Each structure stands twice: as C-alpha cells, then as structure tokens.
C-alpha positions as semicolon CSV with decimal commas, in nm:
position;residue;x (nm);y (nm);z (nm)
1;M;-2,328;0,781;-0,794
2;R;-2,175;1,033;-0,586
3;V;-1,898;0,845;-0,397
4;G;-1,664;1,043;-0,091
5;L;-1,313;0,915;-0,094
6;V;-1,203;0,996;0,354
7;V;-0,796;1,014;0,337
8;E;-0,571;1,148;0,566
9;Q;-0,395;1,386;0,354
10;F;-0,483;1,395;-0,048
11;D;-0,098;1,455;-0,187
12;P;0,050;1,180;-0,430
13;R;0,340;1,247;-0,360
14;R;0,287;1,144;-0,002
15;G;0,356;0,736;-0,029
16;G;0,143;0,463;-0,210
17;L;-0,210;0,524;-0,017
18;E;-0,197;0,881;-0,123
19;Q;-0,125;0,803;-0,482
20;W;-0,369;0,539;-0,520
21;T;-0,619;0,761;-0,302
22;A;-0,520;1,042;-0,581
23;Q;-0,528;0,719;-0,929
24;F;-0,873;0,592;-0,842
25;A;-1,040;0,941;-0,785
26;Q;-0,931;1,015;-1,157
27;Q;-1,059;0,675;-1,292
28;L;-1,378;0,720;-1,120
29;F;-1,450;1,027;-1,268
30;G;-1,337;0,912;-1,623
31;R;-1,625;0,642;-1,587
32;G;-1,879;0,900;-1,469
33;H;-1,897;0,918;-1,089
34;E;-1,916;1,275;-0,882
35;V;-1,619;1,207;-0,669
36;H;-1,609;1,349;-0,347
37;V;-1,269;1,382;-0,091
38;V;-1,214;1,422;0,257
39;A;-0,892;1,524;0,360
40;G;-0,738;1,721;0,617
41;R;-0,479;1,831;0,352
42;F;-0,423;1,886;-0,027
43;G;-0,101;1,870;-0,205
44;P;-0,098;2,102;-0,501
45;Q;-0,092;1,824;-0,730
46;T;-0,478;1,775;-0,693
47;A;-0,492;2,157;-0,766
48;G;-0,685;2,086;-1,103
49;M;-0,809;1,722;-1,048
50;P;-1,144;1,696;-1,087
51;I;-1,309;1,641;-0,732
52;I;-1,477;1,810;-0,513
53;A;-1,283;1,875;-0,212
54;H;-1,377;1,904;0,107
55;R;-1,087;2,022;0,342
56;L;-1,075;1,952;0,735
57;E;-0,983;2,162;0,986
58;G;-0,950;2,225;1,355
59;F;-0,856;1,880;1,461
60;R;-0,549;1,751;1,660
61;S;-0,542;1,415;1,646
62;R;-0,716;1,115;1,471
63;I;-0,984;1,090;1,637
64;G;-1,041;1,476;1,616
65;F;-0,980;1,386;1,226
66;G;-1,226;1,113;1,229
67;K;-1,465;1,297;1,440
68;A;-1,399;1,605;1,196
69;A;-1,513;1,395;0,903
70;Q;-1,812;1,207;0,973
71;Q;-1,939;1,548;1,106
72;K;-1,812;1,659;0,750
73;L;-2,025;1,353;0,575
74;Q;-2,292;1,398;0,740
75;S;-2,332;1,726;0,565
76;L;-2,293;1,547;0,238
77;R;-2,591;1,361;0,027
78;L;-2,348;1,069;-0,055
79;D;-2,468;0,736;-0,205
80;V;-2,131;0,571;-0,097
81;V;-1,851;0,651;0,179
82;H;-1,498;0,501;0,105
83;D;-1,263;0,534;0,399
84;T;-0,898;0,457;0,308
85;G;-0,786;0,411;0,684
86;A;-0,808;0,738;0,827
87;G;-1,173;0,752;0,952
88;W;-1,459;0,538;1,069
89;C;-1,778;0,675;0,897
90;C;-1,831;0,508;0,586
91;D;-1,984;0,221;0,355
92;V;-1,651;0,066;0,308
93;F;-1,310;0,096;0,520
94;Q;-0,999;-0,046;0,295
95;P;-0,734;0,079;0,499
96;H;-0,448;0,076;0,291
97;W;-0,202;0,000;0,601
98;G;-0,369;-0,280;0,699
99;S;-0,446;-0,311;1,092
100;W;-0,237;-0,098;1,310
101;S;-0,208;-0,352;1,587
102;A;-0,055;-0,578;1,309
103;L;0,178;-0,347;1,215
104;G;0,306;-0,312;1,566
105;E;0,333;-0,695;1,614
106;Q;0,575;-0,673;1,272
107;K;0,822;-0,343;1,381
108;L;0,857;-0,550;1,705
109;L;1,096;-0,808;1,431
110;M;1,302;-0,512;1,376
111;L;1,429;-0,506;1,719
112;P;1,654;-0,713;1,930
113;A;1,468;-1,053;2,049
114;W;1,562;-0,949;2,376
115;M;1,360;-0,602;2,401
116;R;1,080;-0,732;2,232
117;P;0,898;-0,798;2,576
118;L;0,992;-0,485;2,686
119;K;0,883;-0,284;2,401
120;R;0,525;-0,426;2,366
121;V;0,494;-0,374;2,751
122;V;0,613;-0,005;2,706
123;S;0,442;0,052;2,377
124;K;0,086;-0,040;2,556
125;A;0,145;0,232;2,801
126;L;0,180;0,547;2,573
127;P;-0,120;0,742;2,549
128;R;-0,091;0,727;2,171
129;Y;-0,191;0,352;2,163
130;R;-0,483;0,427;2,401
131;Q;-0,581;0,687;2,114
132;F;-0,544;0,402;1,861
133;Q;-0,730;0,121;2,056
134;R;-0,961;0,397;2,031
135;L;-0,985;0,457;1,684
136;M;-0,948;0,144;1,565
137;A;-1,243;-0,007;1,801
138;R;-1,540;0,238;1,569
139;Q;-1,319;0,167;1,247
140;Y;-1,368;-0,199;1,268
141;A;-1,755;-0,204;1,408
142;D;-1,981;-0,462;1,283
143;D;-2,244;-0,273;1,175
144;G;-2,328;-0,297;0,792
145;R;-1,970;-0,193;0,700
146;V;-1,814;-0,339;0,424
147;V;-1,419;-0,413;0,501
148;L;-1,139;-0,462;0,168
149;A;-0,838;-0,629;0,233
150;L;-0,525;-0,579;-0,024
151;S;-0,474;-0,975;0,062
152;R;-0,542;-1,264;0,223
153;R;-0,276;-1,185;0,510
154;V;-0,453;-0,869;0,565
155;A;-0,768;-1,036;0,619
156;S;-0,624;-1,199;0,799
157;D;-0,499;-0,972;1,074
158;F;-0,885;-0,839;1,048
159;Q;-1,013;-1,169;1,168
160;R;-0,726;-1,255;1,457
161;F;-0,698;-0,887;1,604
162;H;-0,945;-0,677;1,572
163;G;-1,255;-0,977;1,533
164;V;-1,340;-0,896;1,160
165;S;-1,613;-1,167;1,050
166;P;-1,604;-1,334;0,754
167;E;-1,879;-1,214;0,584
168;Q;-1,800;-0,868;0,657
169;I;-1,436;-0,934;0,439
170;R;-1,337;-0,843;0,080
171;L;-1,008;-0,920;-0,111
172;V;-0,918;-0,660;-0,377
173;Y;-0,544;-0,657;-0,426
174;N;-0,386;-0,370;-0,579
175;G;-0,326;-0,289;-0,951
176;V;-0,113;-0,108;-1,142
177;D;-0,108;0,152;-1,453
178;T;0,074;-0,135;-1,719
179;V;0,109;0,159;-1,960
180;R;0,300;0,398;-1,712
181;F;0,538;0,160;-1,599
182;S;0,653;-0,060;-1,848
183;P;0,958;-0,204;-1,987
184;E;0,875;0,017;-2,281
185;H;1,079;0,271;-2,121
186;R;1,398;0,174;-2,070
187;A;1,479;0,288;-2,449
188;T;1,368;0,657;-2,320
189;H;1,606;0,645;-2,004
190;R;1,783;0,378;-1,916
191;E;2,105;0,541;-2,013
192;A;2,042;0,872;-1,885
193;V;2,004;0,754;-1,567
194;R;2,245;0,550;-1,505
195;R;2,537;0,783;-1,618
196;R;2,378;0,989;-1,394
197;L;2,476;0,745;-1,065
198;G;2,783;0,662;-1,183
199;V;2,651;0,334;-1,350
200;D;2,832;0,118;-1,676
201;R;2,631;-0,125;-1,854
202;E;2,826;-0,440;-1,710
203;T;2,716;-0,268;-1,333
204;L;2,382;-0,478;-1,172
205;L;2,175;-0,168;-1,023
206;L;1,968;-0,282;-0,762
207;L;1,676;-0,015;-0,649
208;I;1,429;0,038;-0,406
209;V;1,113;0,310;-0,346
210;A;1,038;0,322;-0,005
211;H;1,000;0,609;0,266
212;N;0,968;0,465;0,613
213;F;1,392;0,335;0,573
214;R;1,407;0,068;0,865
215;L;1,016;-0,077;0,791
216;K;1,100;-0,123;0,411
217;G;1,423;-0,301;0,528
218;V;1,704;-0,067;0,433
219;P;1,983;-0,146;0,637
220;T;2,007;-0,473;0,594
221;L;2,016;-0,412;0,250
222;L;2,307;-0,174;0,277
223;R;2,443;-0,415;0,517
224;A;2,422;-0,651;0,209
225;M;2,605;-0,416;-0,007
226;G;2,860;-0,376;0,236
227;R;2,936;-0,712;0,155
228;M;2,891;-0,709;-0,182
229;V;3,101;-0,475;-0,224
230;G;3,392;-0,626;0,004
231;Q;3,354;-0,908;-0,244
232;G;3,456;-0,662;-0,545
233;K;3,137;-0,764;-0,688
234;R;3,003;-0,489;-0,934
235;V;2,656;-0,342;-0,779
236;H;2,522;-0,030;-0,690
237;L;2,223;0,015;-0,475
238;A;1,950;0,324;-0,616
239;V;1,783;0,415;-0,288
240;V;1,469;0,644;-0,388
241;G;1,286;0,885;-0,162
242;G;1,247;0,914;0,190
243;K;1,362;1,229;0,391
244;R;1,570;1,237;0,689
245;V;1,835;1,034;0,553
246;N;2,173;1,132;0,663
247;R;2,202;0,858;0,894
248;F;2,176;0,581;0,630
249;V;2,396;0,766;0,417
250;R;2,633;0,803;0,688
251;S;2,573;0,366;0,785
252;A;2,671;0,286;0,391
253;G;2,984;0,504;0,471
254;R;3,112;0,282;0,772
255;L;2,985;0,014;0,581
256;A;3,243;0,088;0,317
257;A;2,949;0,089;0,060
258;G;2,830;0,450;0,000
259;H;3,006;0,513;-0,314
260;A;2,792;0,239;-0,447
261;V;2,445;0,348;-0,310
262;T;2,279;0,696;-0,400
263;F;1,994;0,841;-0,198
264;T;1,780;1,038;-0,414
265;G;1,543;1,170;-0,198
266;A;1,204;1,224;-0,300
267;V;1,157;1,207;-0,644
268;D;0,858;1,390;-0,890
269;N;0,876;1,054;-1,156
270;V;0,977;0,712;-1,051
271;V;0,978;0,571;-1,407
272;P;1,290;0,654;-1,514
273;Y;1,452;0,465;-1,225
274;Y;1,299;0,158;-1,278
275;A;1,366;0,214;-1,605
276;A;1,723;0,217;-1,527
277;A;1,720;-0,013;-1,278
278;D;1,829;-0,457;-1,308
279;V;1,625;-0,629;-1,001
280;Y;1,402;-0,467;-0,759
281;V;1,475;-0,545;-0,440
282;H;1,196;-0,451;-0,106
283;P;1,319;-0,652;0,251
284;T;0,976;-0,501;0,429
285;F;0,944;-0,644;0,742
286;Y;0,503;-0,532;0,676
287;D;0,370;-0,407;0,342
288;T;-0,003;-0,503;0,280
289;F;0,013;-0,521;-0,070
290;S;0,354;-0,325;-0,214
291;L;0,242;-0,095;-0,439
292;V;0,648;-0,013;-0,597
293;V;0,631;-0,385;-0,576
294;L;0,376;-0,367;-0,869
295;E;0,507;-0,110;-1,012
296;A;0,848;-0,299;-1,077
297;L;0,674;-0,592;-1,248
298;A;0,515;-0,374;-1,469
299;S;0,835;-0,196;-1,592
300;G;0,981;-0,599;-1,656
301;L;1,233;-0,605;-1,277
302;P;1,260;-0,912;-1,092
303;V;1,167;-0,862;-0,735
304;V;1,354;-0,944;-0,470
305;T;1,071;-0,924;-0,139
306;S;0,956;-1,071;0,212
307;R;0,670;-1,319;0,290
308;F;0,587;-1,003;0,460
309;N;0,480;-0,815;0,178
310;G;0,138;-0,928;0,073
311;A;0,167;-0,904;-0,309
312;V;0,420;-1,196;-0,193
313;E;0,063;-1,381;-0,262
314;L;0,004;-1,345;-0,663
315;F;0,420;-1,471;-0,657
316;T;0,632;-1,777;-0,798
317;D;0,919;-1,812;-0,597
318;G;1,175;-1,858;-0,854
319;A;0,958;-1,693;-1,163
320;E;0,885;-1,389;-1,079
321;G;1,153;-1,336;-0,836
322;H;1,281;-1,473;-0,475
323;L;1,118;-1,412;-0,127
324;L;1,282;-1,399;0,158
325;S;1,222;-1,545;0,516
326;D;1,353;-1,289;0,704
327;P;1,352;-0,945;0,606
328;A;1,693;-0,848;0,835
329;D;1,907;-1,170;0,762
330;V;2,141;-1,050;0,549
331;D;2,333;-1,419;0,439
332;E;1,953;-1,475;0,335
333;L;1,953;-1,171;0,113
334;L;2,240;-1,229;-0,061
335;A;2,197;-1,545;-0,168
336;R;1,853;-1,450;-0,315
337;L;2,094;-1,151;-0,496
338;E;2,358;-1,339;-0,590
339;P;2,185;-1,533;-0,928
340;M;2,021;-1,137;-1,038
341;F;2,404;-1,098;-1,134
342;D;2,311;-1,334;-1,462
343;P;2,184;-1,146;-1,722
344;A;1,974;-1,451;-1,893
345;L;1,848;-1,507;-1,579
346;R;1,708;-1,156;-1,502
347;A;1,564;-1,116;-1,815
348;K;1,393;-1,432;-1,808
349;M;1,252;-1,379;-1,505
350;G;1,151;-1,007;-1,585
351;Q;0,916;-1,150;-1,914
352;S;0,743;-1,369;-1,631
353;A;0,729;-1,017;-1,418
354;R;0,538;-0,834;-1,677
355;R;0,315;-1,126;-1,782
356;L;0,185;-1,107;-1,362
357;A;0,184;-0,760;-1,356
358;E;-0,022;-0,787;-1,664
359;K;-0,350;-0,985;-1,519
360;H;-0,359;-0,683;-1,246
361;T;-0,422;-0,382;-1,378
362;F;-0,517;-0,067;-1,181
363;G;-0,827;-0,061;-1,439
364;Q;-0,932;-0,453;-1,306
365;N;-0,849;-0,327;-0,959
366;V;-1,089;-0,003;-0,960
367;E;-1,408;-0,216;-1,108
368;Q;-1,320;-0,500;-0,856
369;V;-1,415;-0,180;-0,612
370;L;-1,705;-0,039;-0,764
371;S;-1,839;-0,434;-0,767
372;V;-1,856;-0,328;-0,397
373;Y;-2,017;-0,044;-0,414
374;R;-2,296;-0,165;-0,575
375;E;-2,323;-0,477;-0,371
376;V;-2,331;-0,191;-0,040
377;L;-2,634;0,028;-0,282
378;S;-2,789;-0,320;-0,354
379;R;-2,771;-0,420;0,014
380;R;-2,942;-0,097;0,091
381;S;-3,234;-0,076;-0,121
382;A;-3,341;-0,450;-0,048
383;R;-3,311;-0,337;0,326
384;A;-3,559;-0,044;0,255
385;R;-3,799;-0,278;0,048
386;R;-3,818;-0,476;0,303
387;S;-3,816;-0,274;0,567
388;A;-4,087;-0,108;0,391
389;S;-4,331;-0,426;0,284
390;S;-4,314;-0,478;0,693
391;G;-4,374;-0,133;0,815
392;K;-4,040;-0,127;1,027
393;A;-3,753;0,141;0,975
394;P;-3,481;0,090;0,834
395;F;-3,157;-0,017;1,026
396;V;-3,002;0,349;0,974
397;C;-2,646;0,380;1,116
398;R;-2,734;0,755;1,282
399;R;-2,377;0,867;1,456
400;R;-2,286;0,827;1,065
401;G;-2,570;0,987;0,880
402;T;-2,573;0,666;0,606
403;E;-2,827;0,385;0,599
404;I;-2,676;0,059;0,553
405;A;-2,846;-0,220;0,550
406;R;-2,654;-0,503;0,779
407;P;-2,491;-0,783;0,533
408;P;-2,653;-1,136;0,481
409;S;-2,425;-1,418;0,691
410;Q;-2,169;-1,547;0,463
411;S;-1,884;-1,814;0,600
412;V;-1,572;-1,690;0,356
413;V;-1,410;-1,418;0,267
414;R;-1,474;-1,307;-0,049
415;E;-1,247;-1,207;-0,349
416;T;-1,426;-0,996;-0,552
417;E;-1,457;-1,032;-1,003
418;T;-1,362;-0,760;-1,225
419;S;-1,679;-0,689;-1,413
420;S;-1,672;-0,758;-1,772
C-alpha cells in the first residue's frame, strides 16, 4: 500500500503522538508499505527514516495547515490517507488527543468550581475557539471516513460532542514495544540512575513522564510529595519532560519538597528512568490513552493514574496499580501511594503490569490499524463495482481528491481484531 500519514510535527521528541507516528511509519515500511509523511516540521531524528517526506509551508493557523495538507494530498496518488488529528483530508481520522471539546471540558476541572462557568463563557468568545469549531466540523464530517478511537471513553466523546455515528468509529487501543520497555533493563540502568538522582535502595522512587505538567497532574503530585516528606517518609520523585519547569521547581520548594524532587527536563531516552523507578504516577485530568502508562506497565512498574485516562479500560484496580477518582484530590493520591511502600506488593503488581502490557504490543496495534486500512480499500472496491454495474459514477469526495465509499449500516462501535 501507498500510505499517507498526516501529522503536524513529525518529531518523536515532541510527545506521545509524535513518537507513535514515527514508530508506526517504521513499522509500515518494515511490512513492505510505501510511507508518505505530510507534516509542517520534520525533526532531526527523522532524517534517515525510510519515508517520503512532504513538508508544508506558508500556513499560519490550524485551518491553514489543513488546507495546505489537502492541496498536497490531492497531488499524491495514495491508497490510504491516515490523519492523526492535524487536518481533515483523509480516509482514516485518528486524533490521538481525542476531542478538543472534551479536552476543554476536562481542563475546567483544574479550576475552582466557581470559575468554571465563567471560563466556559470566555473561551467561547475567543477566536481560537471559533477556529477549532471550524476545524472540527471538517474533521468529523460524515463522508465515509473511519474515525479511530483510542478508548471507549474517546469513542463516547466523539458521539457526544461531534455527533459521530457509531458505525464510523473503530476502537483501537495503543500498543507498546515490549522489548524496548522491559524489566530486564533494570540490571543495566537502575543503580546508575538512582545514584545520579541521589536515591538509595530503600527510598521509594516515583516517576512521571509528561510535557503538560498541569494537565497531567504534576501540581497534585508535588503537594502529595510535600505531605510525605513532612511525615518523614523516604520518597523521591523524578519528573521527566517539560520545558518551562522553573515555576514547578519553585512550587516544590514552597511545599518543602524541593530536595526530594528532581526535574530532569526533556531526555532523549526514558528507558533508564523506568528501570530506576519503583512506581509510575500519572494523576492526569485527561488522556485518551497514555502511552507513558503503557511504557511503565511494560517496564514492570505499578501504576497510579486517574479514571480520566483511557488506559484504565485495560486495568484491574488493585492488580496492576491503583485508580484515582479525582486527580486533584491529594488525600486520595496519598492513600493510593501508601501501599506502594511495601516492596512485596510492588513486585506483585509489577509482574501483573508486565503481563498486561504483553497483551497490548505495538505490533498488534499496527496490525489492527492495517485491518482498518484493508476495510477502507475493500469498501472502496465494492463501491466501485456497484457503480460500474449500475452505470453510476462512484462517490468521490472531490474536496479531498480521494474516492471513498460510504460505510455500511452498523449499530455499535466496533473493536478491531488483530490479524494472525
């Protein structure tokens, strides 16, 4: 297949979406497919990748990016176009961050209750809001495209906020590279990283990997650290990622937890930190399906995360870790962390975590997406045959420059199955 991937920035250093897209492109090439990437920026790490790069220029907004991508894609003869949430010209639409509308609602939970109605009104008056509304109207159009949801929660958001019909949606959970992320790396990295962090063997090392600190619950975690340090507990927190960390460093200091928290900034390789940690903590206010949680599970770490993370659909609370009902509740977070000071319990949960990750590999994820591609091509061929026999022209989405057959009627969101 000649596959087109559309992403705003093709740079695995940027975050989970970008990492997934780069890894997915390599997997497609390894399976014999021709991979075209349409993006506004290509990171230096992608220079030697086996892709055909199409860099977009001259756009100044998200709508501008979408139009530039549409124009480029119409000039290419691709079998399948897969957009990761940046534009709208596609056969398969997979916004990794989920619904912008749902994200906006979840962000309100980070504010005091009295402020939320005011924030909602003010936000709707902003040009940025109107631009997103225009963008989403095109992205969720019912014109035959398949919409991939990373979790059932996200599928529900698509239906609730955008009126996407269940027959348009396919459920495809994320997957993880269980070789790159593995408990076996502890022998190589654990002691060295802990020494660098100033953490001895008896100290509980917590880890979070994030870029948007507020959304992922770092403030809650810092307040919990202040409480635990005040109680004399032997605990340390490593915060990996982020750019503007100074105000969070100051916050840790004000909470009397500064000496027990290390902000590493962005790192090229997170594997050593998973190997060094004892528990992964992710009190997020919104995650469609956190890749870092899967990486932690694959690394054999117990995970504490919130119910607003799509990854919890795979969890059994108390088996691979613990779930939080409110990511802003410090007392609840402390209650979930308290059992983690028991090494035997951590070991048991870590083994369960690894077993869960092994059921959701990146290879399986790729095959599930490819099955959707095959569905798109099969549907298109069937439509063309019916049109030929009836003498009618096939349905062609001229504004996208691709021929798409409308989906057959279905009644439920379908979960894709891995091809064997």
